[in-house]
Kinemage of the C-alpha trace (Angstrom):
@kinemage 1
@onewidth
@group {chain A} dominant
@subgroup {mainchain}
@vectorlist {calphas} color= white
{ca unk a 1} P -3.956 26.863 -45.324
{ca unk a 2} L -6.750 24.667 -46.621
{ca unk a 3} L -4.270 22.127 -47.980
{ca unk a 4} L -2.814 21.427 -44.506
{ca unk a 5} L -5.969 21.718 -42.434
{ca unk a 6} L -6.877 18.269 -40.973
{ca unk a 7} L -10.544 19.202 -41.067
{ca unk a 8} L -10.431 19.476 -44.862
{ca unk a 9} L -9.871 15.718 -45.099
{ca unk a 10} L -13.172 15.075 -43.337
{ca unk a 11} L -15.193 16.632 -46.177
{ca unk a 12} L -17.695 19.454 -45.905
{ca unk a 13} L -17.224 23.187 -45.584
{ca unk a 14} L -16.534 23.711 -41.885
{ca unk a 15} L -16.262 27.508 -42.202
{ca unk a 16} L -19.291 28.251 -44.371
{ca unk a 17} L -21.370 29.310 -41.373
{ca unk a 18} L -18.797 31.968 -40.467
{ca unk a 19} L -18.983 33.776 -43.818
{ca unk a 20} L -21.871 36.143 -42.932
{ca unk a 21} L -20.204 37.077 -39.634
{ca unk a 22} L -16.815 37.661 -41.241
{ca unk a 23} L -18.331 39.852 -43.944
{ca unk a 24} L -19.933 42.026 -41.281
{ca unk a 25} L -16.693 42.338 -39.335
{ca unk a 26} L -14.778 43.344 -42.455
{ca unk a 27} L -17.076 46.342 -42.998
{ca unk a 28} L -15.722 47.912 -39.775
{ca unk a 29} L -12.341 49.257 -40.809
{ca unk a 30} L -10.068 52.135 -39.827
{ca unk a 31} L -11.150 54.009 -36.699
{ca unk a 32} L -14.680 52.700 -36.919
{ca unk a 33} L -15.589 50.728 -33.814
{ca unk a 34} L -17.842 47.714 -33.519
{ca unk a 35} L -21.333 48.265 -32.086
{ca unk a 36} L -21.391 48.201 -28.298
{ca unk a 37} L -23.915 46.067 -26.434
{ca unk a 38} L -26.843 47.909 -24.910
{ca unk a 39} L -26.410 48.647 -21.207
{ca unk a 40} L -28.607 50.150 -18.546
{ca unk a 41} L -27.589 53.421 -16.939
{ca unk a 42} L -28.238 51.924 -13.515
{ca unk a 43} L -25.681 49.137 -14.096
{ca unk a 44} L -26.065 45.378 -14.619
{ca unk a 45} L -29.371 43.984 -13.426
{ca unk a 46} L -28.424 40.299 -13.662
{ca unk a 47} L -27.830 38.371 -10.455
{ca unk a 48} L -24.668 36.894 -12.001
{ca unk a 49} L -22.039 39.645 -11.845
{ca unk a 50} L -18.372 39.322 -12.779
{ca unk a 51} L -16.223 41.198 -10.303
{ca unk a 52} L -12.616 41.815 -9.461
{ca unk a 53} L -11.370 42.103 -5.883
{ca unk a 54} L -8.746 44.705 -5.004
{ca unk a 55} L -7.376 45.775 -1.614
{ca unk a 56} L -9.122 48.921 -0.337
{ca unk a 57} L -8.743 51.127 2.673
{ca unk a 58} L -7.961 49.487 6.035
{ca unk a 59} L -7.336 46.146 4.296
{ca unk a 60} L -10.924 45.809 3.110
{ca unk a 61} L -11.791 44.367 -0.291
{ca unk a 62} L -13.252 46.733 -2.883
{ca unk a 63} L -15.289 44.797 -5.429
{ca unk a 64} L -15.082 46.156 -8.940
{ca unk a 65} L -16.527 45.355 -12.343
{ca unk a 66} L -14.114 44.199 -15.075
{ca unk a 67} L -14.227 47.756 -16.528
{ca unk a 68} L -12.821 49.137 -13.263
{ca unk a 69} L -15.997 50.778 -11.993
{ca unk a 70} L -16.872 50.017 -8.342
{ca unk a 71} L -20.004 47.999 -7.661
{ca unk a 72} L -22.960 49.650 -6.061
{ca unk a 73} L -23.959 48.541 -2.575
{ca unk a 74} L -26.864 46.605 -4.058
{ca unk a 75} L -24.541 44.763 -6.441
{ca unk a 76} L -22.041 44.063 -3.658
{ca unk a 77} L -24.796 42.565 -1.524
{ca unk a 78} L -25.864 40.308 -4.394
{ca unk a 79} L -22.291 39.176 -4.904
{ca unk a 80} L -21.813 38.391 -1.201
{ca unk a 81} L -25.008 36.324 -1.199
{ca unk a 82} L -23.908 34.509 -4.338
{ca unk a 83} L -20.502 33.692 -2.818
{ca unk a 84} L -22.200 32.413 0.328
{ca unk a 85} L -24.499 30.173 -1.732
{ca unk a 86} L -21.526 28.746 -3.627
{ca unk a 87} L -19.683 28.052 -0.367
{ca unk a 88} L -22.704 26.226 1.050
{ca unk a 89} L -23.037 24.256 -2.185
{ca unk a 90} L -19.381 23.177 -2.012
{ca unk a 91} L -19.809 22.143 1.622
{ca unk a 92} L -22.871 20.072 0.742
{ca unk a 93} L -21.011 18.366 -2.105
{ca unk a 94} L -18.080 17.545 0.173
{ca unk a 95} L -20.388 16.205 2.887
{ca unk a 96} L -22.267 14.107 0.331
{ca unk a 97} L -19.027 12.481 -0.847
{ca unk a 98} L -17.916 11.882 2.738
{ca unk a 99} L -21.227 10.193 3.565
{ca unk a 100} L -21.032 8.083 0.389
{ca unk a 101} L -17.539 6.878 1.300
{ca unk a 102} L -18.484 6.008 4.882
{ca unk a 103} L -21.586 4.117 3.764
{ca unk a 104} L -19.724 2.206 1.051
{ca unk a 105} L -16.879 1.105 3.337
{ca unk a 106} L -19.282 0.064 6.086
{ca unk a 107} L -21.444 -2.004 3.716
{ca unk a 108} L -18.470 -3.584 1.960
{ca unk a 109} L -16.875 -4.635 5.237
{ca unk a 110} L -20.191 -6.242 6.203
{ca unk a 111} L -20.496 -8.143 2.893
{ca unk a 112} L -16.948 -9.493 3.143
{ca unk a 113} L -17.354 -10.355 6.803
{ca unk a 114} L -20.420 -12.434 5.936
{ca unk a 115} L -18.530 -14.103 3.070
{ca unk a 116} L -15.558 -15.018 5.295
{ca unk a 117} L -17.576 -16.195 8.320
{ca unk a 118} L -16.393 -19.790 8.006
{ca unk a 119} L -12.771 -18.897 8.747
{ca unk a 120} L -11.294 -19.651 12.149
{ca unk a 121} L -10.274 -16.025 12.655
{ca unk a 122} L -12.262 -13.381 10.794
{ca unk a 123} L -9.814 -10.822 9.331
{ca unk a 124} L -10.053 -7.380 10.884
{ca unk a 125} L -10.111 -4.294 8.700
{ca unk a 126} L -11.471 -3.830 5.198
{ca unk a 127} L -8.118 -3.998 3.395
{ca unk a 128} L -7.328 -7.342 5.030
{ca unk a 129} L -10.757 -8.743 4.200
{ca unk a 130} L -10.370 -7.688 0.562
{ca unk a 131} L -7.135 -9.691 0.325
{ca unk a 132} L -8.786 -12.706 1.974
{ca unk a 133} L -11.765 -12.624 -0.427
{ca unk a 134} L -10.080 -11.630 -3.699
{ca unk a 135} L -6.412 -12.420 -3.169
{ca unk a 136} L -3.530 -10.007 -2.723
{ca unk a 137} L -2.767 -7.897 -5.814
{ca unk a 138} L 0.793 -8.293 -7.062
{ca unk a 139} L 1.179 -4.521 -7.328
{ca unk a 140} L -0.869 -1.409 -6.629
{ca unk a 141} L -1.968 1.091 -9.269
{ca unk a 142} L 0.455 3.806 -8.122
{ca unk a 143} L 3.362 1.340 -8.435
{ca unk a 144} L 2.514 0.114 -11.947
{ca unk a 145} L 5.379 0.620 -14.401
{ca unk a 146} L 4.955 3.317 -17.034
{ca unk a 147} L 5.010 1.781 -20.529
{ca unk a 148} L 4.065 4.403 -23.115
{ca unk a 149} L 6.307 2.952 -25.833
{ca unk a 150} L 9.931 3.577 -26.836
{ca unk a 151} L 11.243 7.072 -27.675
{ca unk a 152} L 7.761 8.410 -27.083
{ca unk a 153} L 8.299 11.992 -28.238
{ca unk a 154} L 10.075 11.045 -31.456
{ca unk a 155} L 7.729 8.152 -32.175
{ca unk a 156} L 4.593 10.244 -31.740
{ca unk a 157} L 6.016 12.967 -33.965
{ca unk a 158} L 6.724 10.506 -36.785
{ca unk a 159} L 3.383 8.730 -36.442
{ca unk a 160} L 1.434 11.969 -36.129
{ca unk a 161} L 3.053 13.385 -39.278
{ca unk a 162} L 1.549 10.532 -41.306
{ca unk a 163} L -2.047 11.188 -40.223
{ca unk a 164} L -4.613 13.840 -41.076
{ca unk a 165} L -6.589 14.342 -37.885
{ca unk a 166} L -8.064 17.161 -35.841
{ca unk a 167} L -5.434 18.215 -33.304
{ca unk a 168} L -7.413 17.340 -30.170
{ca unk a 169} L -8.443 13.965 -31.588
{ca unk a 170} L -4.827 13.081 -32.298
{ca unk a 171} L -3.663 14.287 -28.884
{ca unk a 172} L -6.133 11.945 -27.174
{ca unk a 173} L -5.832 8.786 -29.262
{ca unk a 174} L -2.399 8.812 -30.910
{ca unk a 175} L -0.390 8.078 -27.708
{ca unk a 176} L -2.710 5.155 -26.949
{ca unk a 177} L -2.384 3.692 -30.448
{ca unk a 178} L 1.388 4.151 -30.470
{ca unk a 179} L 1.693 2.312 -27.158
{ca unk a 180} L -0.527 -0.572 -28.258
{ca unk a 181} L 1.300 -0.948 -31.585
{ca unk a 182} L 4.599 -1.340 -29.745
{ca unk a 183} L 3.125 -3.971 -27.436
{ca unk a 184} L 1.793 -5.959 -30.408
{ca unk a 185} L 5.255 -5.800 -31.992
{ca unk a 186} L 6.873 -6.899 -28.712
{ca unk a 187} L 4.449 -9.830 -28.340
{ca unk a 188} L 5.569 -11.046 -31.772
{ca unk a 189} L 9.219 -10.482 -30.746
{ca unk a 190} L 9.743 -8.325 -33.815
{ca unk a 191} L 9.120 -11.254 -36.189
{ca unk a 192} L 6.118 -10.203 -38.274
{ca unk a 193} L 6.284 -12.958 -40.902
{ca unk a 194} L 3.031 -14.927 -41.072
{ca unk a 195} L 1.684 -12.902 -38.159
{ca unk a 196} L -1.693 -11.279 -37.678
{ca unk a 197} L -3.763 -9.358 -35.146
{ca unk a 198} L -7.174 -10.327 -33.818
{ca unk a 199} L -8.818 -6.994 -32.985
{ca unk a 200} L -11.792 -7.537 -30.663
{ca unk a 201} L -14.415 -4.784 -30.895
{ca unk a 202} L -12.424 -2.943 -33.575
{ca unk a 203} L -15.055 -0.261 -34.204
{ca unk a 204} L -13.815 2.165 -36.872
{ca unk a 205} L -10.581 0.116 -37.072
{ca unk a 206} L -8.203 3.046 -36.559
{ca unk a 207} L -5.739 0.922 -34.604
{ca unk a 208} L -6.117 -1.920 -37.114
{ca unk a 209} L -5.284 0.417 -40.004
{ca unk a 210} L -2.090 1.570 -38.268
{ca unk a 211} L -1.038 -2.030 -37.601
{ca unk a 212} L -1.630 -2.900 -41.257
{ca unk a 213} L 0.031 0.203 -42.733
{ca unk a 214} L 3.022 0.550 -40.393
{ca unk a 215} L 3.750 -3.035 -39.342
{ca unk a 216} L 2.491 -4.820 -42.450
{ca unk a 217} L 0.228 -7.081 -40.358
{ca unk a 218} L -3.057 -8.596 -41.441
{ca unk a 219} L -5.739 -7.599 -38.932
{ca unk a 220} L -8.946 -9.553 -38.342
{ca unk a 221} L -11.543 -7.149 -36.926
{ca unk a 222} L -14.161 -9.083 -34.966
{ca unk a 223} L -17.229 -6.917 -34.403
{ca unk a 224} L -20.828 -7.828 -33.647
{ca unk a 225} L -21.949 -5.158 -36.099
{ca unk a 226} L -19.601 -3.162 -38.333
{ca unk a 227} L -20.003 0.610 -38.634
{ca unk a 228} L -21.266 2.220 -41.836
{ca unk a 229} L -18.864 2.028 -44.765
{ca unk a 230} L -18.067 5.755 -44.724
{ca unk a 231} L -16.977 5.466 -41.060
{ca unk a 232} L -14.513 2.616 -41.625
{ca unk a 233} L -10.894 3.745 -41.496
{ca unk a 234} L -9.707 1.047 -43.903
{ca unk a 235} L -11.711 2.676 -46.693
{ca unk a 236} L -9.090 5.447 -46.733
{ca unk a 237} L -6.273 2.989 -47.533
{ca unk a 238} L -4.976 2.130 -50.997
{ca unk a 239} L -6.209 -1.277 -52.273
{ca unk a 240} L -2.992 -3.182 -51.463
{ca unk a 241} L -3.202 -2.164 -47.808
{ca unk a 242} L -6.984 -2.261 -47.552
{ca unk a 243} L -7.005 -6.013 -48.140
{ca unk a 244} L -4.952 -6.432 -44.946
{ca unk a 245} L -7.913 -5.287 -42.828
{ca unk a 246} L -10.555 -8.023 -42.749
{ca unk a 247} L -13.897 -7.636 -41.010
{ca unk a 248} L -15.725 -10.577 -39.433
{ca unk a 249} L -19.175 -9.879 -38.009
{ca unk a 250} L -19.509 -12.225 -35.064
{ca unk a 251} L -20.027 -12.241 -31.333
{ca unk a 252} L -16.718 -13.063 -29.678
{ca unk a 253} L -18.391 -15.933 -27.831
{ca unk a 254} L -18.935 -17.566 -31.251
{ca unk a 255} L -15.451 -16.858 -32.608
{ca unk a 256} L -13.647 -20.115 -31.800
{ca unk a 257} L -10.555 -21.982 -32.955
{ca unk a 258} L -12.364 -23.236 -36.071
{ca unk a 259} L -13.264 -19.682 -37.113
{ca unk a 260} L -9.692 -18.507 -36.496
{ca unk a 261} L -8.264 -21.455 -38.452
{ca unk a 262} L -10.521 -20.714 -41.425
{ca unk a 263} L -9.559 -17.061 -41.737
{ca unk a 264} L -5.851 -17.689 -41.044
{ca unk a 265} L -5.639 -20.407 -43.718
{ca unk a 266} L -7.214 -18.084 -46.267
{ca unk a 267} L -4.624 -15.363 -45.596
{ca unk a 268} L -1.580 -17.493 -44.798
{ca unk a 269} L -1.291 -16.586 -41.100
{ca unk a 270} L 0.366 -18.768 -38.462
{ca unk a 271} L 0.544 -16.570 -35.338
{ca unk a 272} L -1.817 -14.060 -33.791
{ca unk a 273} L -1.913 -11.453 -31.048
{ca unk a 274} L -5.320 -10.608 -29.615
{ca unk a 275} L -5.840 -6.904 -28.913
{ca unk a 276} L -8.818 -5.147 -27.320
{ca unk a 277} L -8.732 -1.356 -26.951
{ca unk a 278} L -10.997 -0.097 -24.172
{ca unk a 279} L -13.688 -2.785 -23.995
{ca unk a 280} L -16.026 -1.466 -21.309
{ca unk a 281} L -16.814 -3.415 -18.139
{ca unk a 282} L -17.615 -7.042 -18.879
{ca unk a 283} L -16.128 -6.618 -22.367
{ca unk a 284} L -12.682 -7.082 -20.805
{ca unk a 285} L -13.650 -10.427 -19.267
{ca unk a 286} L -15.351 -11.628 -22.458
{ca unk a 287} L -12.203 -10.748 -24.409
{ca unk a 288} L -10.114 -12.721 -21.909
{ca unk a 289} L -12.538 -15.628 -22.199
{ca unk a 290} L -12.186 -15.513 -25.987
{ca unk a 291} L -8.386 -15.620 -25.653
{ca unk a 292} L -8.593 -18.583 -23.283
{ca unk a 293} L -10.866 -20.469 -25.672
{ca unk a 294} L -8.459 -19.876 -28.562
{ca unk a 295} L -5.595 -21.215 -26.411
{ca unk a 296} L -7.333 -24.498 -25.594
{ca unk a 297} L -5.800 -27.581 -27.233
{ca unk a 298} L -8.086 -29.373 -29.649
{ca unk a 299} L -7.670 -32.826 -31.175
{ca unk a 300} L -9.420 -31.641 -34.320
{ca unk a 301} L -6.911 -28.878 -34.957
{ca unk a 302} L -4.730 -29.266 -38.017
{ca unk a 303} L -0.965 -29.310 -37.819
{ca unk a 304} L -0.671 -25.878 -39.420
{ca unk a 305} L -3.418 -24.284 -37.302
{ca unk a 306} L -2.579 -20.781 -35.996
{ca unk a 307} L -1.296 -20.047 -32.501
{ca unk a 308} L -2.443 -17.231 -30.245
{ca unk a 309} L 0.866 -16.071 -28.776
{ca unk a 310} L -0.452 -13.310 -26.506
{ca unk a 311} L -3.088 -10.720 -25.697
{ca unk a 312} L -2.941 -6.939 -25.202
{ca unk a 313} L -5.937 -5.541 -23.318
{ca unk a 314} L -6.473 -1.859 -22.541
{ca unk a 315} L -9.112 -2.210 -19.833
{ca unk a 316} L -11.849 0.343 -19.326
{ca unk a 317} L -14.781 1.419 -17.153
{ca unk a 318} L -14.812 -1.004 -14.234
{ca unk a 319} L -17.892 0.871 -13.005
{ca unk a 320} L -19.882 -0.523 -15.958
{ca unk a 321} L -19.808 -3.975 -14.389
{ca unk a 322} L -22.577 -2.790 -12.085
{ca unk a 323} L -24.511 -0.902 -14.764
{ca unk a 324} L -23.582 -0.971 -18.437
{ca unk a 325} L -24.843 1.050 -21.385
{ca unk a 326} L -27.919 -1.176 -21.588
{ca unk a 327} L -28.741 -0.397 -17.928
{ca unk a 328} L -27.973 -4.000 -16.933
{ca unk a 329} L -25.704 -5.404 -14.239
{ca unk a 330} L -22.934 -7.757 -15.392
{ca unk a 331} L -21.633 -8.559 -11.912
{ca unk a 332} L -22.973 -12.132 -11.860
{ca unk a 333} L -21.282 -12.867 -15.200
{ca unk a 334} L -18.019 -11.324 -13.968
{ca unk a 335} L -18.045 -13.502 -10.842
{ca unk a 336} L -18.857 -16.620 -12.867
{ca unk a 337} L -16.007 -16.040 -15.334
{ca unk a 338} L -13.518 -15.316 -12.525
{ca unk a 339} L -14.856 -17.812 -9.973
{ca unk a 340} L -11.768 -20.058 -10.188
{ca unk a 341} L -9.547 -17.123 -9.155
{ca unk a 342} L -11.508 -16.316 -5.963
{ca unk a 343} L -9.669 -17.826 -2.953
{ca unk a 344} L -12.929 -18.571 -1.086
{ca unk a 345} L -15.161 -19.061 -4.125
{ca unk a 346} L -18.112 -16.961 -5.183
{ca unk a 347} L -21.628 -16.492 -3.884
{ca unk a 348} L -24.193 -13.759 -3.354
{ca unk a 349} L -22.109 -11.911 -0.787
{ca unk a 350} L -19.166 -11.719 -3.218
{ca unk a 351} L -21.473 -10.464 -5.951
{ca unk a 352} L -22.784 -7.733 -3.661
{ca unk a 353} L -19.202 -6.790 -2.798
{ca unk a 354} L -18.194 -6.650 -6.483
{ca unk a 355} L -21.292 -4.580 -7.279
{ca unk a 356} L -20.320 -2.029 -4.643
{ca unk a 357} L -16.626 -2.004 -5.639
{ca unk a 358} L -17.624 -1.507 -9.267
{ca unk a 359} L -19.817 1.503 -8.485
{ca unk a 360} L -17.162 3.068 -6.261
{ca unk a 361} L -14.472 2.671 -8.932
{ca unk a 362} L -16.240 5.512 -10.770
{ca unk a 363} L -14.737 7.870 -8.183
{ca unk a 364} L -11.417 7.652 -10.039
{ca unk a 365} L -12.957 8.661 -13.371
{ca unk a 366} L -15.052 11.398 -11.745
{ca unk a 367} L -11.937 12.872 -10.118
{ca unk a 368} L -10.926 14.268 -13.499
{ca unk a 369} L -14.178 16.136 -14.106
{ca unk a 370} L -14.609 19.879 -13.645
{ca unk a 371} L -16.018 20.968 -10.289
{ca unk a 372} L -15.901 17.477 -8.755
{ca unk a 373} L -15.797 17.000 -4.982
{ca unk a 374} L -14.057 13.599 -4.943
{ca unk a 375} L -11.726 13.329 -1.949
{ca unk a 376} L -8.231 11.849 -1.894
{ca unk a 377} L -9.491 9.039 0.341
{ca unk a 378} L -12.201 8.139 -2.184
{ca unk a 379} L -9.603 8.094 -4.953
{ca unk a 380} L -7.315 5.779 -2.972
{ca unk a 381} L -10.125 3.328 -2.236
{ca unk a 382} L -11.295 3.368 -5.872
{ca unk a 383} L -7.794 2.456 -7.026
{ca unk a 384} L -7.596 -0.330 -4.429
{ca unk a 385} L -10.951 -1.777 -5.541
{ca unk a 386} L -9.752 -1.822 -9.150
{ca unk a 387} L -6.479 -3.453 -8.042
{ca unk a 388} L -8.392 -6.415 -6.605
{ca unk a 389} L -10.726 -6.834 -9.580
{ca unk a 390} L -7.831 -6.553 -12.034
{ca unk a 391} L -5.877 -9.148 -10.041
{ca unk a 392} L -8.539 -11.762 -10.861
{ca unk a 393} L -8.166 -11.023 -14.582
{ca unk a 394} L -4.380 -11.155 -14.405
{ca unk a 395} L -4.459 -14.575 -12.753
{ca unk a 396} L -6.796 -15.876 -15.473
{ca unk a 397} L -4.435 -14.670 -18.197
{ca unk a 398} L -1.400 -16.110 -16.411
{ca unk a 399} L -3.024 -19.562 -16.325
{ca unk a 400} L -3.551 -19.451 -20.097
{ca unk a 401} L -0.302 -17.844 -21.268
{ca unk a 402} L 2.107 -18.642 -18.428
{ca unk a 403} L 2.578 -15.019 -17.407
{ca unk a 404} L 0.753 -11.685 -17.330
{ca unk a 405} L 1.739 -8.140 -16.494
{ca unk a 406} L -0.124 -4.903 -15.855
{ca unk a 407} L 1.255 -1.499 -16.838
{ca unk a 408} L 0.078 2.074 -17.297
{ca unk a 409} L 0.062 2.170 -21.074
{ca unk a 410} L -0.824 5.807 -21.847
{ca unk a 411} L -0.423 9.275 -20.299
{ca unk a 412} L -3.197 10.369 -17.951
{ca unk a 413} L -3.683 13.445 -20.128
{ca unk a 414} L -5.058 11.101 -22.799
{ca unk a 415} L -7.128 8.786 -20.643
{ca unk a 416} L -7.751 8.037 -16.983
{ca unk a 417} L -8.417 4.426 -18.059
{ca unk a 418} L -4.718 3.687 -18.461
{ca unk a 419} L -4.415 0.139 -17.107
């Protein structure tokens, strides 16, 4: 099976560490049994005891060990105490989340009330104040159309058959890449002649490689710092395809129409689609700003200069607006970039509101973690906060391109960041 094992393509002997163990197991053949772990005659002494509960006499519960032996009274007492501690812990977690929600809603309503003080009639209720301060979202998260790509099952099967990947890696990323590839194709209306992709924050360039290999597009990967050569996906392509993936090391704030014109002239490109896959927090707004700059008319542009026909943005981690990977807040920058879309303008009170909404949006991501205590009410508010922040971005894009739409682009099994 080594010829079909995806791990074999990654290099290295993944099973070498198992050889000593396997050789020991093979020595136990026939009726010979494996060594049993040492046990105490008085039973398990650990405070953590696995038990099974079975109905006993008079409807009582008889606690038993997995091997079927009943627990001693001492063990039963320990288990009862452990269950009680776990119940108290769950109650504390639930109370903590309830207190966090109440505090957040109270503070946010105060911030927005202060921001909207100049109005003749101050809106009552937090939901109404959110609409007054940020505008009414065109659609809520739960109503967003599902857009995973055409013939999803068949398409994923064909695309997956062409890749050597660990199974779990493919299950997480392949549906996202398939969906984005279709949206790039749709933006170009199926006409791929003279077309290219501007991949912002391309990273290992997995999506870029698929666009080059399957759609025949030339992809410009704009990255502040490229990964090491051995981590670049394009290095696995044959030379004729590898030349279709071009890396440009630049901050997106410095990648302007002149830079795009230079690279497009060199490779004979006339039209581009900008794509950004999961830029965290402020990365979404910087990518939008880059798209807007590339759409601006310029008197110095040549007649054959390229056109940015659209943008595909898979947004990510709204909570990182308040605290990113560098432990810095990007809320002020977010409000500055989106100031024109705020019905009542910006200010410190709006920034404090955005900071709080950003932090609370993490409730949606945390709801998918094991053992979380996030309530349904927290989840609903987190989605509503994201709706309002996304609405600002959508209005910015609509001003530049004439229209913008938001969809759920990938299954929730792959990512909770599916806007």
